[in-house]
mmCIF file as gemmi writes it, N, C-alpha and C atoms, coordinates in Angstrom:
data_model
loop_
_atom_site.group_PDB
_atom_site.id
_atom_site.type_symbol
_atom_site.label_atom_id
_atom_site.label_alt_id
_atom_site.label_comp_id
_atom_site.label_asym_id
_atom_site.label_entity_id
_atom_site.label_seq_id
_atom_site.pdbx_PDB_ins_code
_atom_site.Cartn_x
_atom_site.Cartn_y
_atom_site.Cartn_z
_atom_site.occupancy
_atom_site.B_iso_or_equiv
_atom_site.pdbx_formal_charge
_atom_site.auth_seq_id
_atom_site.auth_asym_id
_atom_site.pdbx_PDB_model_num
ATOM 1 N N . UNK Axp A 1 ? 126.486 111.132 81.467 1 0 ? 1 A 1
ATOM 2 C CA . UNK Axp A 1 ? 126.114 109.883 82.094 1 0 ? 1 A 1
ATOM 3 C C . UNK Axp A 1 ? 127.186 109.428 83.076 1 0 ? 1 A 1
ATOM 4 N N . UNK Axp A 2 ? 128.435 109.588 82.723 1 0 ? 2 A 1
ATOM 5 C CA . UNK Axp A 2 ? 129.524 109.171 83.612 1 0 ? 2 A 1
ATOM 6 C C . UNK Axp A 2 ? 129.535 110.005 84.889 1 0 ? 2 A 1
ATOM 7 N N . UNK Axp A 3 ? 129.222 111.264 84.781 1 0 ? 3 A 1
ATOM 8 C CA . UNK Axp A 3 ? 129.209 112.119 85.965 1 0 ? 3 A 1
ATOM 9 C C . UNK Axp A 3 ? 128.082 111.742 86.918 1 0 ? 3 A 1
ATOM 10 N N . UNK Axp A 4 ? 127.023 111.18 86.393 1 0 ? 4 A 1
ATOM 11 C CA . UNK Axp A 4 ? 125.912 110.762 87.244 1 0 ? 4 A 1
ATOM 12 C C . UNK Axp A 4 ? 126.298 109.551 88.091 1 0 ? 4 A 1
ATOM 13 N N . UNK Axp A 5 ? 127.194 108.725 87.637 1 0 ? 5 A 1
ATOM 14 C CA . UNK Axp A 5 ? 127.626 107.547 88.374 1 0 ? 5 A 1
ATOM 15 C C . UNK Axp A 5 ? 128.713 107.848 89.402 1 0 ? 5 A 1
ATOM 16 N N . UNK Axp A 6 ? 129.386 108.96 89.25 1 0 ? 6 A 1
ATOM 17 C CA . UNK Axp A 6 ? 130.488 109.301 90.14 1 0 ? 6 A 1
ATOM 18 C C . UNK Axp A 6 ? 130.057 109.4 91.601 1 0 ? 6 A 1
ATOM 19 N N . UNK Axp A 7 ? 128.967 110.077 91.944 1 0 ? 7 A 1
ATOM 20 C CA . UNK Axp A 7 ? 128.57 110.125 93.361 1 0 ? 7 A 1
ATOM 21 C C . UNK Axp A 7 ? 128.271 108.743 93.944 1 0 ? 7 A 1
ATOM 22 N N . UNK Axp A 8 ? 127.703 107.863 93.159 1 0 ? 8 A 1
ATOM 23 C CA . UNK Axp A 8 ? 127.428 106.513 93.646 1 0 ? 8 A 1
ATOM 24 C C . UNK Axp A 8 ? 128.714 105.748 93.947 1 0 ? 8 A 1
ATOM 25 N N . UNK Axp A 9 ? 129.688 105.916 93.107 1 0 ? 9 A 1
ATOM 26 C CA . UNK Axp A 9 ? 130.973 105.253 93.338 1 0 ? 9 A 1
ATOM 27 C C . UNK Axp A 9 ? 131.659 105.812 94.574 1 0 ? 9 A 1
ATOM 28 N N . UNK Axp A 10 ? 131.582 107.11 94.766 1 0 ? 10 A 1
ATOM 29 C CA . UNK Axp A 10 ? 132.199 107.718 95.938 1 0 ? 10 A 1
ATOM 30 C C . UNK Axp A 10 ? 131.493 107.307 97.222 1 0 ? 10 A 1
ATOM 31 N N . UNK Axp A 11 ? 130.18 107.209 97.198 1 0 ? 11 A 1
ATOM 32 C CA . UNK Axp A 11 ? 129.441 106.778 98.381 1 0 ? 11 A 1
ATOM 33 C C . UNK Axp A 11 ? 129.742 105.316 98.721 1 0 ? 11 A 1
ATOM 34 N N . UNK Axp A 12 ? 129.925 104.509 97.717 1 0 ? 12 A 1
ATOM 35 C CA . UNK Axp A 12 ? 130.24 103.106 97.946 1 0 ? 12 A 1
ATOM 36 C C . UNK Axp A 12 ? 131.601 102.921 98.602 1 0 ? 12 A 1
ATOM 37 N N . UNK Axp A 13 ? 132.503 103.845 98.384 1 0 ? 13 A 1
ATOM 38 C CA . UNK Axp A 13 ? 133.841 103.757 98.962 1 0 ? 13 A 1
ATOM 39 C C . UNK Axp A 13 ? 133.869 104.251 100.399 1 0 ? 13 A 1
ATOM 40 N N . UNK Axp A 14 ? 132.804 104.849 100.878 1 0 ? 14 A 1
ATOM 41 C CA . UNK Axp A 14 ? 132.779 105.395 102.244 1 0 ? 14 A 1
ATOM 42 C C . UNK Axp A 14 ? 132.622 104.32 103.304 1 0 ? 14 A 1
ATOM 43 N N . UNK Axp A 15 ? 132.026 103.213 102.979 1 0 ? 15 A 1
ATOM 44 C CA . UNK Axp A 15 ? 131.772 102.175 103.977 1 0 ? 15 A 1
ATOM 45 C C . UNK Axp A 15 ? 133.049 101.51 104.429 1 0 ? 15 A 1
ATOM 46 N N . UNK Axp A 16 ? 133.03 101.032 105.66 1 0 ? 16 A 1
ATOM 47 C CA . UNK Axp A 16 ? 134.181 100.326 106.214 1 0 ? 16 A 1
ATOM 48 C C . UNK Axp A 16 ? 133.841 98.853 106.371 1 0 ? 16 A 1
ATOM 49 N N . UNK Axp A 17 ? 134.657 97.994 105.842 1 0 ? 17 A 1
ATOM 50 C CA . UNK Axp A 17 ? 134.404 96.561 105.957 1 0 ? 17 A 1
ATOM 51 C C . UNK Axp A 17 ? 135.014 95.996 107.236 1 0 ? 17 A 1
ATOM 52 N N . UNK Axp A 18 ? 135.629 96.852 108.061 1 0 ? 18 A 1
ATOM 53 C CA . UNK Axp A 18 ? 136.248 96.389 109.297 1 0 ? 18 A 1
ATOM 54 C C . UNK Axp A 18 ? 135.239 96.235 110.427 1 0 ? 18 A 1
ATOM 55 N N . UNK Axp A 19 ? 133.986 96.592 110.185 1 0 ? 19 A 1
ATOM 56 C CA . UNK Axp A 19 ? 132.953 96.484 111.217 1 0 ? 19 A 1
ATOM 57 C C . UNK Axp A 19 ? 132.456 95.051 111.317 1 0 ? 19 A 1
ATOM 58 N N . UNK Axp A 20 ? 131.986 94.694 112.519 1 0 ? 20 A 1
ATOM 59 C CA . UNK Axp A 20 ? 131.4 93.365 112.697 1 0 ? 20 A 1
ATOM 60 C C . UNK Axp A 20 ? 129.981 93.361 112.131 1 0 ? 20 A 1
ATOM 61 N N . UNK Axp A 21 ? 129.286 92.231 112.122 1 0 ? 21 A 1
ATOM 62 C CA . UNK Axp A 21 ? 127.95 92.164 111.513 1 0 ? 21 A 1
ATOM 63 C C . UNK Axp A 21 ? 126.94 93.159 112.095 1 0 ? 21 A 1
ATOM 64 N N . UNK Axp A 22 ? 127.126 93.583 113.349 1 0 ? 22 A 1
ATOM 65 C CA . UNK Axp A 22 ? 126.193 94.546 113.936 1 0 ? 22 A 1
ATOM 66 C C . UNK Axp A 22 ? 126.447 95.959 113.436 1 0 ? 22 A 1
ATOM 67 N N . UNK Axp A 23 ? 127.566 96.193 112.779 1 0 ? 23 A 1
ATOM 68 C CA . UNK Axp A 23 ? 127.895 97.514 112.274 1 0 ? 23 A 1
ATOM 69 C C . UNK Axp A 23 ? 128.769 98.314 113.219 1 0 ? 23 A 1
ATOM 70 N N . UNK Axp A 24 ? 129.108 97.747 114.364 1 0 ? 24 A 1
ATOM 71 C CA . UNK Axp A 24 ? 129.942 98.45 115.335 1 0 ? 24 A 1
ATOM 72 C C . UNK Axp A 24 ? 131.407 98.381 114.914 1 0 ? 24 A 1
ATOM 73 N N . UNK Axp A 25 ? 132.15 99.455 115.144 1 0 ? 25 A 1
ATOM 74 C CA . UNK Axp A 25 ? 133.593 99.403 114.874 1 0 ? 25 A 1
ATOM 75 C C . UNK Axp A 25 ? 134.275 98.412 115.825 1 0 ? 25 A 1
ATOM 76 N N . UNK Axp A 26 ? 135.446 97.929 115.473 1 0 ? 26 A 1
ATOM 77 C CA . UNK Axp A 26 ? 136.105 96.892 116.284 1 0 ? 26 A 1
ATOM 78 C C . UNK Axp A 26 ? 136.284 97.269 117.752 1 0 ? 26 A 1
ATOM 79 N N . UNK Axp A 27 ? 136.648 98.508 118.052 1 0 ? 27 A 1
ATOM 80 C CA . UNK Axp A 27 ? 136.86 98.889 119.454 1 0 ? 27 A 1
ATOM 81 C C . UNK Axp A 27 ? 135.55 98.848 120.237 1 0 ? 27 A 1
ATOM 82 N N . UNK Axp A 28 ? 134.475 99.288 119.618 1 0 ? 28 A 1
ATOM 83 C CA . UNK Axp A 28 ? 133.172 99.265 120.296 1 0 ? 28 A 1
ATOM 84 C C . UNK Axp A 28 ? 132.675 97.828 120.446 1 0 ? 28 A 1
ATOM 85 N N . UNK Axp A 29 ? 132.88 97 119.45 1 0 ? 29 A 1
ATOM 86 C CA . UNK Axp A 29 ? 132.472 95.594 119.531 1 0 ? 29 A 1
ATOM 87 C C . UNK Axp A 29 ? 133.226 94.888 120.651 1 0 ? 29 A 1
ATOM 88 N N . UNK Axp A 30 ? 134.498 95.211 120.813 1 0 ? 30 A 1
ATOM 89 C CA . UNK Axp A 30 ? 135.293 94.609 121.884 1 0 ? 30 A 1
ATOM 90 C C . UNK Axp A 30 ? 134.756 95.044 123.252 1 0 ? 30 A 1
ATOM 91 N N . UNK Axp A 31 ? 134.393 96.317 123.389 1 0 ? 31 A 1
ATOM 92 C CA . UNK Axp A 31 ? 133.832 96.806 124.653 1 0 ? 31 A 1
ATOM 93 C C . UNK Axp A 31 ? 132.49 96.131 124.948 1 0 ? 31 A 1
ATOM 94 N N . UNK Axp A 32 ? 131.675 95.962 123.929 1 0 ? 32 A 1
ATOM 95 C CA . UNK Axp A 32 ? 130.389 95.286 124.128 1 0 ? 32 A 1
ATOM 96 C C . UNK Axp A 32 ? 130.585 93.835 124.539 1 0 ? 32 A 1
ATOM 97 N N . UNK Axp A 33 ? 131.552 93.158 123.934 1 0 ? 33 A 1
ATOM 98 C CA . UNK Axp A 33 ? 131.833 91.772 124.302 1 0 ? 33 A 1
ATOM 99 C C . UNK Axp A 33 ? 132.34 91.665 125.741 1 0 ? 33 A 1
ATOM 100 N N . UNK Axp A 34 ? 133.194 92.613 126.142 1 0 ? 34 A 1
ATOM 101 C CA . UNK Axp A 34 ? 133.693 92.619 127.513 1 0 ? 34 A 1
ATOM 102 C C . UNK Axp A 34 ? 132.554 92.851 128.502 1 0 ? 34 A 1
ATOM 103 N N . UNK Axp A 35 ? 131.656 93.755 128.167 1 0 ? 35 A 1
ATOM 104 C CA . UNK Axp A 35 ? 130.509 94.034 129.039 1 0 ? 35 A 1
ATOM 105 C C . UNK Axp A 35 ? 129.594 92.821 129.151 1 0 ? 35 A 1
ATOM 106 N N . UNK Axp A 36 ? 129.365 92.158 128.044 1 0 ? 36 A 1
ATOM 107 C CA . UNK Axp A 36 ? 128.52 90.962 128.058 1 0 ? 36 A 1
ATOM 108 C C . UNK Axp A 36 ? 129.157 89.861 128.899 1 0 ? 36 A 1
ATOM 109 N N . UNK Axp A 37 ? 130.465 89.702 128.81 1 0 ? 37 A 1
ATOM 110 C CA . UNK Axp A 37 ? 131.156 88.692 129.609 1 0 ? 37 A 1
ATOM 111 C C . UNK Axp A 37 ? 131.054 89.026 131.097 1 0 ? 37 A 1
ATOM 112 N N . UNK Axp A 38 ? 131.153 90.312 131.441 1 0 ? 38 A 1
ATOM 113 C CA . UNK Axp A 38 ? 131.032 90.717 132.836 1 0 ? 38 A 1
ATOM 114 C C . UNK Axp A 38 ? 129.626 90.436 133.364 1 0 ? 38 A 1
ATOM 115 N N . UNK Axp A 39 ? 128.614 90.728 132.561 1 0 ? 39 A 1
ATOM 116 C CA . UNK Axp A 39 ? 127.24 90.453 132.972 1 0 ? 39 A 1
ATOM 117 C C . UNK Axp A 39 ? 126.996 88.955 133.128 1 0 ? 39 A 1
ATOM 118 N N . UNK Axp A 40 ? 127.554 88.161 132.228 1 0 ? 40 A 1
ATOM 119 C CA . UNK Axp A 40 ? 127.409 86.705 132.33 1 0 ? 40 A 1
ATOM 120 C C . UNK Axp A 40 ? 128.072 86.177 133.597 1 0 ? 40 A 1
ATOM 121 N N . UNK Axp A 41 ? 129.225 86.727 133.955 1 0 ? 41 A 1
ATOM 122 C CA . UNK Axp A 41 ? 129.945 86.263 135.137 1 0 ? 41 A 1
ATOM 123 C C . UNK Axp A 41 ? 129.185 86.611 136.414 1 0 ? 41 A 1
ATOM 124 N N . UNK Axp A 42 ? 128.408 87.693 136.396 1 0 ? 42 A 1
ATOM 125 C CA . UNK Axp A 42 ? 127.679 88.128 137.583 1 0 ? 42 A 1
ATOM 126 C C . UNK Axp A 42 ? 126.234 87.637 137.612 1 0 ? 42 A 1
ATOM 127 N N . UNK Axp A 43 ? 125.842 86.829 136.662 1 0 ? 43 A 1
ATOM 128 C CA . UNK Axp A 43 ? 124.449 86.401 136.595 1 0 ? 43 A 1
ATOM 129 C C . UNK Axp A 43 ? 124.202 85.196 137.505 1 0 ? 43 A 1
ATOM 130 N N . UNK Axp A 44 ? 122.944 84.983 137.821 1 0 ? 44 A 1
ATOM 131 C CA . UNK Axp A 44 ? 122.531 83.86 138.665 1 0 ? 44 A 1
ATOM 132 C C . UNK Axp A 44 ? 121.679 82.94 137.802 1 0 ? 44 A 1
ATOM 133 N N . UNK Axp A 45 ? 121.931 81.647 137.912 1 0 ? 45 A 1
ATOM 134 C CA . UNK Axp A 45 ? 121.174 80.698 137.104 1 0 ? 45 A 1
ATOM 135 C C . UNK Axp A 45 ? 119.763 80.537 137.666 1 0 ? 45 A 1
ATOM 136 N N . UNK Axp A 46 ? 118.794 80.225 136.821 1 0 ? 46 A 1
ATOM 137 C CA . UNK Axp A 46 ? 117.421 80 137.305 1 0 ? 46 A 1
ATOM 138 C C . UNK Axp A 46 ? 117.337 78.84 138.294 1 0 ? 46 A 1
ATOM 139 N N . UNK Axp A 47 ? 118.198 77.845 138.141 1 0 ? 47 A 1
ATOM 140 C CA . UNK Axp A 47 ? 118.193 76.71 139.061 1 0 ? 47 A 1
ATOM 141 C C . UNK Axp A 47 ? 118.568 77.16 140.475 1 0 ? 47 A 1
ATOM 142 N N . UNK Axp A 48 ? 119.519 78.081 140.588 1 0 ? 48 A 1
ATOM 143 C CA . UNK Axp A 48 ? 119.913 78.571 141.9 1 0 ? 48 A 1
ATOM 144 C C . UNK Axp A 48 ? 118.779 79.353 142.54 1 0 ? 48 A 1
ATOM 145 N N . UNK Axp A 49 ? 118.019 80.074 141.749 1 0 ? 49 A 1
ATOM 146 C CA . UNK Axp A 49 ? 116.867 80.802 142.293 1 0 ? 49 A 1
ATOM 147 C C . UNK Axp A 49 ? 115.795 79.837 142.774 1 0 ? 49 A 1
ATOM 148 N N . UNK Axp A 50 ? 115.559 78.773 142.032 1 0 ? 50 A 1
ATOM 149 C CA . UNK Axp A 50 ? 114.55 77.784 142.419 1 0 ? 50 A 1
ATOM 150 C C . UNK Axp A 50 ? 114.953 77.061 143.702 1 0 ? 50 A 1
ATOM 151 N N . UNK Axp A 51 ? 116.242 76.77 143.872 1 0 ? 51 A 1
ATOM 152 C CA . UNK Axp A 51 ? 116.702 76.093 145.078 1 0 ? 51 A 1
ATOM 153 C C . UNK Axp A 51 ? 116.555 76.985 146.306 1 0 ? 51 A 1
ATOM 154 N N . UNK Axp A 52 ? 116.794 78.277 146.169 1 0 ? 52 A 1
ATOM 155 C CA . UNK Axp A 52 ? 116.702 79.17 147.321 1 0 ? 52 A 1
ATOM 156 C C . UNK Axp A 52 ? 115.261 79.427 147.731 1 0 ? 52 A 1
ATOM 157 N N . UNK Axp A 53 ? 114.321 79.37 146.806 1 0 ? 53 A 1
ATOM 158 C CA . UNK Axp A 53 ? 112.923 79.598 147.149 1 0 ? 53 A 1
ATOM 159 C C . UNK Axp A 53 ? 112.232 78.317 147.625 1 0 ? 53 A 1
ATOM 160 N N . UNK Axp A 54 ? 112.839 77.155 147.374 1 0 ? 54 A 1
ATOM 161 C CA . UNK Axp A 54 ? 112.236 75.883 147.758 1 0 ? 54 A 1
ATOM 162 C C . UNK Axp A 54 ? 112.441 75.578 149.232 1 0 ? 54 A 1
ATOM 163 N N . UNK Axp A 55 ? 113.332 76.282 149.896 1 0 ? 55 A 1
ATOM 164 C CA . UNK Axp A 55 ? 113.636 75.988 151.308 1 0 ? 55 A 1
ATOM 165 C C . UNK Axp A 55 ? 112.57 76.45 152.235 1 0 ? 55 A 1
């Protein structure tokens, strides 16, 4: 019976708790955040689009 539980215990130790909620490792999460910030900085607001089409 004890040997049957051993694989479960070993599999449970394989996970890393250093990942963010999405499951990405810290370096990848940082790259995704940087990319999202770059996209936000280059985006155009809907109000600016409405003003340019109203002319």
